[in-house]
N, C-alpha and C positions, 0 to 999 in steps of 0.2 A: 503494500500499500505505499501511497504516497503521504508526503506529511498534512498536503493537503484536504485529505480523505476525513480527518479526524475534525476538521468544523463540525461547527454548529450550525445546520442551516435552514433558512427560512421557512423551507419544508418541514424538517424536523420539528421547529419551534411551529407553525401552526397545525401538522400531525399530533398535537403533544400537550400545548397552552390550552388555558381553557379562560374563552373570553366570555365576560359577562355585563349586562348594562342594569342599570338603579333595579328594573322590576322582574331580573330574574328570581329563581327561587330554586333551593336546590331540591333534590328530586331521589334521589338515591338513598341507601345508606349510608349511613358515616363512614365505612368502611369503604365501601365504592365511591362516596365522594373521596376523599382522601388519597384513592387510589388514583383518579381523576389529576385531582391536582398533583400528584407525585410525580406523575409522567415524566414532564420537562425537564425536572430538575435531576433525574434518574439520567436522563439521556443524557445530559449534558456533564454527570458524573460519568459514566460509561465511555463516551469520547474524550472525557481529558485522563483517566487513568491510562485508557490505548493509549495516547500518548505520551503519558510517563514511558509507556513500556516502550514506544517506539523507538524514542529517545534514548533508553537507556540500552536499549538492543546495539540499534544503530549508530551512533553517536556515542556513548561515554566513553569511549577509549580513543576520541578522534580530539577530544574538545579542551578536554584541559590537560596542560602541559606539566614533564612530571615535576619540573621545578616549583611550577604552581600548588603543585599538592606538597611537594615537600616542605614546603613553605609552611601550610596550612597547621602540616601534622607536627613541624617543630613548634607551632603557637598551641598546641592540645587538639586540635580535630584529628578522630579517625579515620584512618583509608579504609571505608568498609569492603571496595572493589577489588581487593585481593581474595 
């Protein structure tokens, strides 16, 4: 997948968001309504986590110079990539 595949698109938003007006009332059970309102945040979380995984696999070894890692380790940060 390309990095742009992890974007939350307008289609994602329109398919998962809840639009209301002042006179709308909820008609589902509390659990059904919660599930409906949680769709968009869950989609964003899924895309974000997938992006983090993509970056970890494809870029982690290439973007941090070893000297920078040594500097951070020297001030107490732990390198967890080994």
